[in-house]
Biopython code that builds the backbone (N, CA, C, O; Angstrom):
import numpy as np
from Bio.PDB.StructureBuilder import StructureBuilder

atoms = [
    (1, "MET", "N", (0.748, -1.035, -0.090)),
    (1, "MET", "CA", (0.001, 0.003, 0.242)),
    (1, "MET", "C", (0.934, 1.480, 0.312)),
    (1, "MET", "O", (1.727, 1.757, 1.212)),
    (2, "SER", "N", (0.601, 2.360, -0.922)),
    (2, "SER", "CA", (1.461, 3.378, -0.899)),
    (2, "SER", "C", (0.730, 4.450, -0.308)),
    (2, "SER", "O", (-0.473, 4.301, -0.096)),
    (3, "ILE", "N", (1.528, 5.906, 0.089)),
    (3, "ILE", "CA", (0.906, 6.426, 0.901)),
    (3, "ILE", "C", (1.495, 8.126, -0.274)),
    (3, "ILE", "O", (2.545, 8.497, -0.798)),
    (4, "ALA", "N", (0.201, 8.605, -0.180)),
    (4, "ALA", "CA", (0.543, 9.638, -0.922)),
    (4, "ALA", "C", (1.461, 10.882, -0.116)),
    (4, "ALA", "O", (1.068, 11.532, 0.853)),
    (5, "ARG", "N", (2.429, 10.975, -0.621)),
    (5, "ARG", "CA", (2.994, 12.211, -0.189)),
    (5, "ARG", "C", (3.161, 13.619, -0.867)),
    (5, "ARG", "O", (3.332, 13.784, -2.074)),
    (6, "GLY", "N", (3.063, 14.948, 0.404)),
    (6, "GLY", "CA", (3.053, 15.885, -0.464)),
    (6, "GLY", "C", (2.118, 16.496, -0.566)),
    (6, "GLY", "O", (2.093, 17.698, -0.834)),
    (7, "ARG", "N", (0.645, 15.390, -0.263)),
    (7, "ARG", "CA", (-0.592, 15.716, -0.588)),
    (7, "ARG", "C", (-1.479, 15.754, 0.700)),
    (7, "ARG", "O", (-1.214, 14.891, 1.537)),
    (8, "SER", "N", (-2.319, 16.476, 0.936)),
    (8, "SER", "CA", (-2.979, 16.831, 2.587)),
    (8, "SER", "C", (-4.105, 16.828, 2.070)),
    (8, "SER", "O", (-4.147, 17.030, 0.857)),
    (9, "ALA", "N", (-5.751, 16.533, 3.023)),
    (9, "ALA", "CA", (-6.919, 16.745, 2.771)),
    (9, "ALA", "C", (-7.496, 18.704, 2.502)),
    (9, "ALA", "O", (-7.481, 19.576, 3.370)),
    (10, "PRO", "N", (-7.787, 18.804, 1.542)),
    (10, "PRO", "CA", (-8.706, 19.944, 1.754)),
    (10, "PRO", "C", (-9.296, 20.869, 2.863)),
    (10, "PRO", "O", (-10.160, 20.417, 3.613)),
    (11, "PRO", "N", (-8.859, 22.130, 2.984)),
    (11, "PRO", "CA", (-9.815, 22.303, 4.595)),
    (11, "PRO", "C", (-11.088, 21.690, 4.608)),
    (11, "PRO", "O", (-11.739, 21.299, 3.639)),
    (12, "ALA", "N", (-11.289, 21.659, 5.454)),
    (12, "ALA", "CA", (-12.969, 21.535, 5.720)),
    (12, "ALA", "C", (-13.627, 22.637, 5.910)),
    (12, "ALA", "O", (-14.752, 22.458, 6.376)),
    (13, "HIS", "N", (-13.232, 24.051, 5.653)),
    (13, "HIS", "CA", (-13.811, 25.104, 6.272)),
    (13, "HIS", "C", (-12.937, 26.234, 5.044)),
    (13, "HIS", "O", (-11.828, 26.225, 4.509)),
    (14, "PRO", "N", (-13.692, 26.793, 5.017)),
    (14, "PRO", "CA", (-13.105, 28.126, 4.000)),
    (14, "PRO", "C", (-11.765, 28.856, 4.595)),
    (14, "PRO", "O", (-11.368, 28.561, 5.722)),
    (15, "ALA", "N", (-10.763, 30.282, 3.399)),
    (15, "ALA", "CA", (-9.809, 30.034, 4.478)),
    (15, "ALA", "C", (-9.979, 31.635, 5.147)),
    (15, "ALA", "O", (-9.234, 32.305, 5.862)),
    (16, "TRP", "N", (-11.548, 31.934, 4.455)),
    (16, "TRP", "CA", (-11.711, 33.111, 6.096)),
    (16, "TRP", "C", (-12.304, 32.531, 7.265)),
    (16, "TRP", "O", (-13.221, 33.146, 7.810)),
    (17, "ILE", "N", (-11.895, 31.387, 7.747)),
    (17, "ILE", "CA", (-12.517, 30.830, 9.183)),
    (17, "ILE", "C", (-10.935, 30.664, 9.721)),
    (17, "ILE", "O", (-10.016, 30.467, 8.927)),
    (18, "ARG", "N", (-10.835, 30.717, 10.451)),
    (18, "ARG", "CA", (-9.113, 29.904, 11.129)),
    (18, "ARG", "C", (-9.826, 29.742, 12.783)),
    (18, "ARG", "O", (-10.549, 30.465, 13.469)),
    (19, "ILE", "N", (-9.181, 28.378, 12.972)),
    (19, "ILE", "CA", (-9.565, 27.470, 14.196)),
    (19, "ILE", "C", (-8.135, 27.771, 15.014)),
    (19, "ILE", "O", (-7.050, 28.019, 14.489)),
    (20, "SER", "N", (-8.452, 27.676, 16.545)),
    (20, "SER", "CA", (-7.540, 28.194, 17.473)),
    (20, "SER", "C", (-7.919, 27.174, 18.513)),
    (20, "SER", "O", (-9.007, 26.615, 18.370)),
    (21, "PRO", "N", (-7.325, 26.928, 19.317)),
    (21, "PRO", "CA", (-8.284, 25.958, 20.966)),
    (21, "PRO", "C", (-8.841, 27.406, 21.354)),
    (21, "PRO", "O", (-8.488, 28.548, 21.649)),
    (22, "GLY", "N", (-9.938, 26.590, 21.156)),
    (22, "GLY", "CA", (-10.994, 27.295, 22.179)),
    (22, "GLY", "C", (-11.472, 28.773, 21.010)),
    (22, "GLY", "O", (-11.741, 29.615, 21.867)),
    (23, "ARG", "N", (-11.574, 29.082, 20.412)),
    (23, "ARG", "CA", (-12.147, 30.001, 19.695)),
    (23, "ARG", "C", (-11.695, 29.790, 18.059)),
    (23, "ARG", "O", (-10.667, 29.242, 17.662)),
    (24, "VAL", "N", (-12.739, 30.371, 17.267)),
    (24, "VAL", "CA", (-12.818, 30.529, 15.598)),
    (24, "VAL", "C", (-12.343, 32.281, 15.539)),
    (24, "VAL", "O", (-12.809, 33.180, 16.237)),
    (25, "SER", "N", (-11.389, 32.380, 14.585)),
    (25, "SER", "CA", (-11.209, 34.236, 13.722)),
    (25, "SER", "C", (-12.197, 34.288, 12.575)),
    (25, "SER", "O", (-11.822, 33.311, 11.928)),
    (26, "VAL", "N", (-13.143, 34.764, 11.959)),
    (26, "VAL", "CA", (-13.457, 35.282, 11.393)),
    (26, "VAL", "C", (-13.861, 36.136, 10.537)),
    (26, "VAL", "O", (-14.825, 36.782, 10.949)),
    (27, "ASP", "N", (-13.333, 36.538, 8.980)),
    (27, "ASP", "CA", (-13.228, 37.698, 8.393)),
    (27, "ASP", "C", (-14.731, 38.159, 7.793)),
    (27, "ASP", "O", (-15.526, 37.527, 7.096)),
    (28, "ILE", "N", (-14.799, 39.601, 8.383)),
    (28, "ILE", "CA", (-16.289, 40.151, 7.979)),
    (28, "ILE", "C", (-16.021, 41.081, 7.035)),
    (28, "ILE", "O", (-14.928, 41.636, 6.921)),
    (29, "LEU", "N", (-17.057, 41.295, 6.289)),
    (29, "LEU", "CA", (-17.056, 42.533, 5.828)),
    (29, "LEU", "C", (-18.873, 43.040, 6.376)),
    (29, "LEU", "O", (-19.906, 42.370, 6.350)),
    (30, "ALA", "N", (-18.672, 44.225, 6.751)),
    (30, "ALA", "CA", (-20.206, 44.746, 7.277)),
    (30, "ALA", "C", (-20.482, 45.970, 6.458)),
    (30, "ALA", "O", (-19.691, 46.831, 6.074)),
    (31, "ARG", "N", (-22.112, 45.835, 6.225)),
    (31, "ARG", "CA", (-22.365, 46.940, 5.672)),
    (31, "ARG", "C", (-23.193, 47.767, 6.202)),
    (31, "ARG", "O", (-24.344, 47.487, 5.869)),
    (32, "PRO", "N", (-23.098, 48.965, 7.108)),
    (32, "PRO", "CA", (-23.497, 49.550, 7.886)),
    (32, "PRO", "C", (-24.880, 50.407, 7.304)),
    (32, "PRO", "O", (-24.755, 50.616, 6.098)),
    (33, "GLY", "N", (-25.636, 50.727, 7.637)),
    (33, "GLY", "CA", (-26.590, 51.870, 6.965)),
    (33, "GLY", "C", (-27.894, 50.815, 6.123)),
    (33, "GLY", "O", (-28.831, 51.212, 5.431)),
    (34, "ALA", "N", (-27.573, 49.583, 6.444)),
    (34, "ALA", "CA", (-28.761, 48.828, 5.357)),
    (34, "ALA", "C", (-30.253, 48.982, 6.240)),
    (34, "ALA", "O", (-30.322, 49.243, 7.441)),
    (35, "SER", "N", (-31.187, 48.794, 5.494)),
    (35, "SER", "CA", (-32.632, 48.910, 5.996)),
    (35, "SER", "C", (-32.798, 47.691, 6.702)),
    (35, "SER", "O", (-33.896, 47.441, 7.200)),
    (36, "ARG", "N", (-31.631, 46.720, 6.832)),
    (36, "ARG", "CA", (-31.785, 45.794, 7.995)),
    (36, "ARG", "C", (-30.796, 44.927, 8.821)),
    (36, "ARG", "O", (-29.663, 45.125, 8.382)),
    (37, "SER", "N", (-30.793, 44.210, 9.654)),
    (37, "SER", "CA", (-29.287, 43.490, 9.936)),
    (37, "SER", "C", (-29.657, 42.294, 9.628)),
    (37, "SER", "O", (-30.614, 41.673, 10.089)),
    (38, "GLU", "N", (-28.406, 41.742, 8.333)),
    (38, "GLU", "CA", (-29.005, 40.462, 8.507)),
    (38, "GLU", "C", (-27.851, 40.289, 7.625)),
    (38, "GLU", "O", (-27.371, 41.287, 7.087)),
    (39, "PHE", "N", (-27.250, 38.887, 7.377)),
    (39, "PHE", "CA", (-26.372, 38.007, 6.367)),
    (39, "PHE", "C", (-26.836, 37.952, 4.943)),
    (39, "PHE", "O", (-27.913, 37.660, 4.421)),
    (40, "LEU", "N", (-25.545, 38.368, 4.439)),
    (40, "LEU", "CA", (-26.252, 38.958, 3.313)),
    (40, "LEU", "C", (-25.758, 37.578, 1.943)),
    (40, "LEU", "O", (-26.157, 37.112, 0.876)),
    (41, "ARG", "N", (-24.814, 37.467, 2.797)),
    (41, "ARG", "CA", (-23.895, 36.242, 1.573)),
    (41, "ARG", "C", (-22.003, 35.814, 2.152)),
    (41, "ARG", "O", (-21.345, 36.492, 2.941)),
    (42, "HIS", "N", (-21.661, 34.852, 1.628)),
    (42, "HIS", "CA", (-19.974, 34.927, 1.824)),
    (42, "HIS", "C", (-19.656, 34.562, 0.849)),
    (42, "HIS", "O", (-20.174, 34.019, -0.126)),
    (43, "ASP", "N", (-18.662, 34.914, 1.167)),
    (43, "ASP", "CA", (-17.446, 35.555, -0.454)),
    (43, "ASP", "C", (-15.684, 34.893, 0.050)),
    (43, "ASP", "O", (-15.225, 34.662, 1.168)),
    (44, "GLN", "N", (-15.213, 34.786, -1.007)),
    (44, "GLN", "CA", (-13.345, 34.772, -0.909)),
    (44, "GLN", "C", (-12.956, 35.785, 0.485)),
    (44, "GLN", "O", (-12.186, 35.294, 1.311)),
    (45, "ARG", "N", (-13.562, 37.363, 0.759)),
    (45, "ARG", "CA", (-13.387, 37.431, 1.960)),
    (45, "ARG", "C", (-13.833, 37.339, 3.333)),
    (45, "ARG", "O", (-13.293, 37.450, 4.433)),
    (46, "GLY", "N", (-14.858, 37.129, 2.955)),
    (46, "GLY", "CA", (-15.653, 36.684, 4.425)),
    (46, "GLY", "C", (-16.821, 36.637, 4.430)),
    (46, "GLY", "O", (-17.287, 36.697, 3.292)),
    (47, "LEU", "N", (-17.692, 36.538, 5.373)),
    (47, "LEU", "CA", (-19.090, 36.781, 5.579)),
    (47, "LEU", "C", (-19.356, 38.189, 5.429)),
    (47, "LEU", "O", (-18.736, 39.015, 6.100)),
    (48, "VAL", "N", (-20.354, 38.558, 4.484)),
    (48, "VAL", "CA", (-21.054, 39.520, 4.037)),
    (48, "VAL", "C", (-22.190, 39.949, 5.025)),
    (48, "VAL", "O", (-23.301, 39.438, 4.879)),
    (49, "ILE", "N", (-21.954, 40.937, 6.110)),
    (49, "ILE", "CA", (-23.488, 41.429, 6.730)),
    (49, "ILE", "C", (-23.386, 42.820, 7.008)),
    (49, "ILE", "O", (-22.658, 43.693, 7.481)),
    (50, "ALA", "N", (-24.899, 42.497, 6.277)),
    (50, "ALA", "CA", (-25.694, 44.549, 6.795)),
    (50, "ALA", "C", (-26.173, 44.679, 7.781)),
    (50, "ALA", "O", (-27.075, 44.025, 8.304)),
    (51, "LEU", "N", (-25.527, 45.676, 8.192)),
    (51, "LEU", "CA", (-26.315, 46.440, 9.632)),
    (51, "LEU", "C", (-27.147, 47.483, 9.572)),
    (51, "LEU", "O", (-27.124, 48.205, 8.575)),
    (52, "ALA", "N", (-27.806, 47.671, 10.370)),
    (52, "ALA", "CA", (-29.263, 48.770, 10.008)),
    (52, "ALA", "C", (-28.945, 49.836, 10.964)),
    (52, "ALA", "O", (-29.621, 50.864, 10.949)),
    (53, "ALA", "N", (-27.957, 49.686, 11.811)),
    (53, "ALA", "CA", (-27.470, 50.624, 12.350)),
    (53, "ALA", "C", (-26.051, 51.384, 11.989)),
    (53, "ALA", "O", (-25.011, 50.726, 12.024)),
    (54, "PRO", "N", (-26.028, 52.731, 11.656)),
    (54, "PRO", "CA", (-24.547, 53.343, 11.500)),
    (54, "PRO", "C", (-23.708, 53.402, 12.138)),
    (54, "PRO", "O", (-23.550, 53.325, 13.357)),
    (55, "ALA", "N", (-22.516, 53.685, 10.555)),
    (55, "ALA", "CA", (-21.066, 53.672, 11.699)),
    (55, "ALA", "C", (-20.849, 54.744, 12.109)),
    (55, "ALA", "O", (-20.105, 55.543, 11.540)),
    (56, "ASP", "N", (-21.450, 54.961, 13.162)),
    (56, "ASP", "CA", (-21.240, 56.035, 14.600)),
    (56, "ASP", "C", (-21.076, 55.655, 15.457)),
    (56, "ASP", "O", (-21.792, 54.749, 15.884)),
    (57, "LYS", "N", (-20.114, 56.120, 16.108)),
    (57, "LYS", "CA", (-20.107, 55.665, 17.599)),
    (57, "LYS", "C", (-20.209, 54.130, 18.310)),
    (57, "LYS", "O", (-20.860, 53.815, 19.306)),
    (58, "GLY", "N", (-19.333, 53.272, 17.450)),
    (58, "GLY", "CA", (-19.391, 52.270, 17.654)),
    (58, "GLY", "C", (-20.968, 50.884, 17.912)),
    (58, "GLY", "O", (-21.148, 49.807, 18.481)),
    (59, "LYS", "N", (-21.759, 51.890, 17.042)),
    (59, "LYS", "CA", (-23.045, 51.305, 16.890)),
    (59, "LYS", "C", (-23.018, 50.432, 15.794)),
    (59, "LYS", "O", (-24.158, 49.975, 15.714)),
    (60, "ALA", "N", (-22.362, 49.993, 14.966)),
    (60, "ALA", "CA", (-22.361, 49.093, 13.561)),
    (60, "ALA", "C", (-21.923, 48.148, 14.654)),
    (60, "ALA", "O", (-22.614, 47.147, 14.845)),
    (61, "ASN", "N", (-20.660, 48.394, 15.523)),
    (61, "ASN", "CA", (-19.991, 47.103, 15.835)),
    (61, "ASN", "C", (-20.947, 46.436, 16.595)),
    (61, "ASN", "O", (-21.212, 45.239, 16.478)),
    (62, "ALA", "N", (-21.606, 47.428, 17.591)),
    (62, "ALA", "CA", (-22.145, 46.754, 18.660)),
    (62, "ALA", "C", (-23.438, 45.660, 17.946)),
    (62, "ALA", "O", (-24.017, 44.749, 18.537)),
    (63, "GLU", "N", (-23.620, 46.071, 16.629)),
    (63, "GLU", "CA", (-24.919, 45.099, 16.051)),
    (63, "GLU", "C", (-24.047, 43.936, 15.863)),
    (63, "GLU", "O", (-24.263, 42.845, 16.392)),
    (64, "LEU", "N", (-23.070, 44.195, 15.105)),
    (64, "LEU", "CA", (-22.659, 42.930, 14.487)),
    (64, "LEU", "C", (-22.112, 42.328, 15.379)),
    (64, "LEU", "O", (-22.318, 41.121, 15.248)),
    (65, "VAL", "N", (-21.377, 42.617, 16.424)),
    (65, "VAL", "CA", (-21.761, 41.612, 17.699)),
    (65, "VAL", "C", (-22.837, 40.580, 17.742)),
    (65, "VAL", "O", (-22.777, 39.357, 17.618)),
    (66, "ALA", "N", (-23.748, 41.318, 17.933)),
    (66, "ALA", "CA", (-25.213, 40.876, 18.456)),
    (66, "ALA", "C", (-25.487, 39.899, 16.722)),
    (66, "ALA", "O", (-25.456, 38.673, 16.609)),
    (67, "VAL", "N", (-25.677, 40.669, 15.854)),
    (67, "VAL", "CA", (-26.260, 39.323, 14.887)),
    (67, "VAL", "C", (-25.065, 37.914, 14.616)),
    (67, "VAL", "O", (-25.368, 36.761, 14.312)),
    (68, "LEU", "N", (-23.452, 38.572, 14.884)),
    (68, "LEU", "CA", (-22.743, 37.595, 14.692)),
    (68, "LEU", "C", (-23.272, 35.888, 15.676)),
    (68, "LEU", "O", (-23.463, 34.710, 15.376)),
    (69, "ALA", "N", (-23.320, 36.827, 17.031)),
    (69, "ALA", "CA", (-23.756, 35.770, 18.475)),
    (69, "ALA", "C", (-25.047, 35.142, 18.002)),
    (69, "ALA", "O", (-25.139, 33.932, 18.210)),
    (70, "ARG", "N", (-26.599, 36.060, 17.087)),
    (70, "ARG", "CA", (-27.034, 35.031, 16.947)),
    (70, "ARG", "C", (-26.782, 33.919, 15.887)),
    (70, "ARG", "O", (-27.054, 32.723, 15.993)),
    (71, "LEU", "N", (-26.168, 34.612, 14.780)),
    (71, "LEU", "CA", (-26.033, 33.387, 13.800)),
    (71, "LEU", "C", (-25.024, 32.376, 14.160)),
    (71, "LEU", "O", (-25.083, 31.252, 13.661)),
    (72, "ALA", "N", (-23.823, 32.807, 15.249)),
    (72, "ALA", "CA", (-23.307, 30.987, 15.353)),
    (72, "ALA", "C", (-23.896, 30.407, 16.515)),
    (72, "ALA", "O", (-23.579, 29.344, 17.049)),
    (73, "GLU", "N", (-24.810, 31.234, 16.863)),
    (73, "GLU", "CA", (-25.790, 30.514, 18.294)),
    (73, "GLU", "C", (-24.815, 30.316, 19.690)),
    (73, "GLU", "O", (-24.668, 29.316, 20.393)),
    (74, "VAL", "N", (-24.226, 31.646, 19.797)),
    (74, "VAL", "CA", (-23.671, 31.683, 21.097)),
    (74, "VAL", "C", (-23.425, 33.122, 21.746)),
    (74, "VAL", "O", (-23.337, 34.170, 21.106)),
    (75, "PRO", "N", (-23.319, 32.968, 23.282)),
    (75, "PRO", "CA", (-24.263, 34.511, 23.691)),
    (75, "PRO", "C", (-22.888, 35.594, 23.186)),
    (75, "PRO", "O", (-21.692, 35.824, 23.006)),
    (76, "ARG", "N", (-23.685, 35.803, 23.174)),
    (76, "ARG", "CA", (-23.003, 37.822, 22.837)),
    (76, "ARG", "C", (-21.346, 38.328, 23.073)),
    (76, "ARG", "O", (-20.489, 39.029, 22.535)),
    (77, "SER", "N", (-21.590, 37.298, 24.479)),
    (77, "SER", "CA", (-19.969, 38.111, 25.477)),
    (77, "SER", "C", (-18.499, 36.969, 24.881)),
    (77, "SER", "O", (-17.300, 36.955, 25.160)),
    (78, "ALA", "N", (-19.367, 36.132, 23.973)),
    (78, "ALA", "CA", (-18.360, 35.020, 23.315)),
    (78, "ALA", "C", (-17.689, 35.777, 21.791)),
    (78, "ALA", "O", (-16.659, 35.430, 21.212)),
    (79, "VAL", "N", (-18.368, 36.574, 21.510)),
    (79, "VAL", "CA", (-18.045, 37.211, 20.013)),
    (79, "VAL", "C", (-17.027, 38.790, 20.608)),
    (79, "VAL", "O", (-17.474, 39.373, 21.596)),
    (80, "ALA", "N", (-15.999, 39.228, 20.077)),
    (80, "ALA", "CA", (-15.237, 40.307, 20.231)),
    (80, "ALA", "C", (-14.645, 40.564, 18.910)),
    (80, "ALA", "O", (-14.174, 39.664, 18.216)),
    (81, "ILE", "N", (-14.682, 42.146, 18.476)),
    (81, "ILE", "CA", (-13.970, 42.152, 17.183)),
    (81, "ILE", "C", (-12.418, 42.754, 17.520)),
    (81, "ILE", "O", (-12.066, 43.629, 18.311)),
    (82, "ILE", "N", (-11.788, 42.068, 16.755)),
    (82, "ILE", "CA", (-10.086, 41.880, 17.148)),
    (82, "ILE", "C", (-9.463, 42.812, 16.298)),
    (82, "ILE", "O", (-8.816, 43.695, 16.863)),
    (83, "ARG", "N", (-9.530, 42.822, 14.505)),
    (83, "ARG", "CA", (-9.075, 44.042, 14.095)),
    (83, "ARG", "C", (-10.441, 44.652, 13.076)),
    (83, "ARG", "O", (-11.561, 44.203, 12.834)),
    (84, "GLY", "N", (-9.697, 45.887, 12.650)),
    (84, "GLY", "CA", (-11.012, 46.500, 12.017)),
    (84, "GLY", "C", (-12.073, 47.271, 13.134)),
    (84, "GLY", "O", (-13.145, 46.899, 12.656)),
    (85, "GLU", "N", (-12.288, 47.766, 13.835)),
    (85, "GLU", "CA", (-13.198, 48.190, 14.281)),
    (85, "GLU", "C", (-13.701, 49.645, 13.820)),
    (85, "GLU", "O", (-14.718, 50.324, 13.965)),
    (86, "SER", "N", (-12.490, 49.761, 13.206)),
    (86, "SER", "CA", (-13.488, 51.061, 12.481)),
    (86, "SER", "C", (-13.376, 51.612, 10.939)),
    (86, "SER", "O", (-13.417, 52.700, 10.363)),
    (87, "ALA", "N", (-13.195, 50.092, 10.574)),
    (87, "ALA", "CA", (-13.367, 50.067, 9.257)),
    (87, "ALA", "C", (-14.569, 48.482, 8.477)),
    (87, "ALA", "O", (-15.170, 47.667, 9.177)),
    (88, "ARG", "N", (-14.564, 48.511, 7.376)),
    (88, "ARG", "CA", (-15.637, 47.763, 7.107)),
    (88, "ARG", "C", (-15.388, 46.286, 7.257)),
    (88, "ARG", "O", (-16.243, 45.443, 7.527)),
    (89, "ARG", "N", (-13.919, 46.054, 7.016)),
    (89, "ARG", "CA", (-13.420, 44.359, 6.885)),
    (89, "ARG", "C", (-13.320, 44.590, 8.547)),
    (89, "ARG", "O", (-13.031, 45.597, 9.192)),
    (90, "LYS", "N", (-13.615, 43.485, 8.886)),
    (90, "LYS", "CA", (-12.778, 43.383, 9.976)),
    (90, "LYS", "C", (-12.482, 41.764, 10.656)),
    (90, "LYS", "O", (-12.550, 40.942, 9.742)),
    (91, "THR", "N", (-12.236, 41.236, 11.741)),
    (91, "THR", "CA", (-11.674, 40.025, 11.860)),
    (91, "THR", "C", (-12.273, 40.389, 13.408)),
    (91, "THR", "O", (-11.993, 41.237, 14.255)),
    (92, "VAL", "N", (-13.646, 38.835, 13.269)),
    (92, "VAL", "CA", (-13.706, 38.779, 14.945)),
    (92, "VAL", "C", (-13.247, 37.743, 15.347)),
    (92, "VAL", "O", (-12.681, 37.101, 14.462)),
    (93, "ARG", "N", (-13.247, 37.165, 16.603)),
    (93, "ARG", "CA", (-12.948, 36.263, 17.354)),
    (93, "ARG", "C", (-14.417, 35.732, 18.019)),
    (93, "ARG", "O", (-15.239, 36.529, 18.471)),
    (94, "ILE", "N", (-14.680, 33.841, 18.005)),
    (94, "ILE", "CA", (-15.532, 33.890, 18.832)),
    (94, "ILE", "C", (-15.333, 32.726, 19.893)),
    (94, "ILE", "O", (-15.216, 31.616, 19.374)),
    (95, "SER", "N", (-15.280, 32.761, 21.089)),
    (95, "SER", "CA", (-14.641, 31.956, 21.869)),
    (95, "SER", "C", (-15.953, 30.954, 21.752)),
    (95, "SER", "O", (-17.118, 31.352, 21.719)),
    (96, "CYS", "N", (-15.530, 29.587, 21.697)),
    (96, "CYS", "CA", (-16.282, 28.306, 22.226)),
    (96, "CYS", "C", (-15.534, 26.739, 22.619)),
    (96, "CYS", "O", (-14.448, 26.332, 22.207)),
    (97, "GLY", "N", (-16.304, 26.176, 23.360)),
    (97, "GLY", "CA", (-15.907, 24.767, 23.865)),
    (97, "GLY", "C", (-15.303, 23.898, 22.387)),
    (97, "GLY", "O", (-14.238, 23.283, 22.327)),
    (98, "ASP", "N", (-16.299, 24.058, 21.286)),
    (98, "ASP", "CA", (-16.479, 23.329, 20.387)),
    (98, "ASP", "C", (-15.330, 23.949, 18.946)),
    (98, "ASP", "O", (-16.097, 23.985, 17.984)),
    (99, "PRO", "N", (-14.197, 24.320, 18.554)),
    (99, "PRO", "CA", (-14.294, 25.582, 17.421)),
    (99, "PRO", "C", (-14.447, 24.832, 16.206)),
    (99, "PRO", "O", (-15.044, 25.400, 15.292)),
    (100, "ASN", "N", (-13.937, 23.430, 15.980)),
    (100, "ASN", "CA", (-15.056, 22.631, 14.974)),
    (100, "ASN", "C", (-16.262, 22.237, 14.375)),
    (100, "ASN", "O", (-16.613, 21.999, 13.219)),
    (101, "ALA", "N", (-16.897, 22.234, 15.675)),
    (101, "ALA", "CA", (-18.090, 22.583, 15.199)),
    (101, "ALA", "C", (-18.991, 23.909, 14.690)),
    (101, "ALA", "O", (-19.939, 24.000, 13.909)),
    (102, "LEU", "N", (-18.094, 25.108, 15.671)),
    (102, "LEU", "CA", (-18.676, 26.157, 15.136)),
    (102, "LEU", "C", (-17.983, 26.474, 14.024)),
    (102, "LEU", "O", (-18.746, 27.007, 13.218)),
    (103, "ALA", "N", (-16.759, 26.378, 13.572)),
    (103, "ALA", "CA", (-16.377, 27.008, 12.160)),
    (103, "ALA", "C", (-16.850, 25.796, 11.119)),
    (103, "ALA", "O", (-16.406, 26.020, 9.993)),
    (104, "MET", "N", (-17.550, 24.699, 11.188)),
    (104, "MET", "CA", (-18.619, 23.966, 10.414)),
    (104, "MET", "C", (-20.225, 25.227, 10.531)),
    (104, "MET", "O", (-20.802, 25.782, 9.597)),
    (105, "ARG", "N", (-20.470, 25.291, 11.764)),
    (105, "ARG", "CA", (-21.728, 26.156, 11.899)),
    (105, "ARG", "C", (-22.132, 27.336, 11.023)),
    (105, "ARG", "O", (-23.159, 27.553, 10.380)),
    (106, "ILE", "N", (-20.946, 28.069, 11.206)),
    (106, "ILE", "CA", (-20.387, 29.522, 10.114)),
    (106, "ILE", "C", (-20.257, 29.034, 8.532)),
    (106, "ILE", "O", (-21.053, 29.454, 7.692)),
    (107, "ALA", "N", (-19.495, 28.379, 8.294)),
    (107, "ALA", "CA", (-19.519, 28.062, 6.923)),
    (107, "ALA", "C", (-20.743, 27.462, 6.635)),
    (107, "ALA", "O", (-20.849, 27.063, 5.475)),
    (108, "GLY", "N", (-21.601, 27.308, 7.299)),
    (108, "GLY", "CA", (-22.774, 26.730, 6.790)),
    (108, "GLY", "C", (-23.933, 27.741, 6.932)),
    (108, "GLY", "O", (-25.014, 27.231, 7.227)),
    (109, "ILE", "N", (-23.905, 28.981, 6.788)),
    (109, "ILE", "CA", (-24.582, 30.182, 6.876)),
    (109, "ILE", "C", (-24.969, 30.877, 5.939)),
    (109, "ILE", "O", (-24.288, 31.718, 5.351)),
    (110, "GLY", "N", (-26.393, 30.510, 5.659)),
    (110, "GLY", "CA", (-26.719, 30.789, 4.501)),
    (110, "GLY", "C", (-26.797, 29.513, 3.335)),
    (110, "GLY", "O", (-27.135, 29.620, 2.156)),
    (111, "THR", "N", (-26.498, 28.650, 3.851)),
    (111, "THR", "CA", (-26.866, 27.357, 3.013)),
    (111, "THR", "C", (-27.923, 26.474, 3.591)),
    (111, "THR", "O", (-28.487, 25.612, 2.917)),
    (112, "ARG", "N", (-28.176, 26.695, 4.816)),
    (112, "ARG", "CA", (-29.028, 26.358, 5.229)),
    (112, "ARG", "C", (-31.058, 26.398, 4.565)),
    (112, "ARG", "O", (-31.362, 27.167, 3.652)),
    (113, "ASN", "N", (-31.827, 25.731, 5.039)),
    (113, "ASN", "CA", (-32.937, 25.962, 4.336)),
    (113, "ASN", "C", (-34.139, 26.201, 5.192)),
    (113, "ASN", "O", (-35.232, 26.427, 4.673)),
]
sb = StructureBuilder()
sb.init_structure("model")
sb.init_model(0)
sb.init_chain("A")
sb.init_seg("    ")
for serial, (resi, resn, name, xyz) in enumerate(atoms, 1):
    if name == "N":
        sb.init_residue(resn, " ", resi, " ")
    sb.init_atom(name, np.array(xyz, "f"), 0.0, 1.0, " ", f" {name:<3s}", serial, name[0])
structure = sb.get_structure()
């Protein structure tokens, strides 16, 4: 029996999701000032999320944390913006007990019926 060398299994999640012990980091493209807050899509940049709150005094960031907590099915306290607080492109860290399951849940957002 031969073993394939130099080949690895494809990642189980997109490149915009990174798994660490006890947490998952996700790249986000925020769209503040929308008519309502909702998941729009995911693409090579990450999750694209519309936010009804304006990009003013942290209102959109607070709403983003709430939306992500709802989508990821975790408490708000588990979600933290770690990069890009004043930008539309952000990196968010979500603390959890099972990072692999959370990464799969996040990657599946928008594909559920």
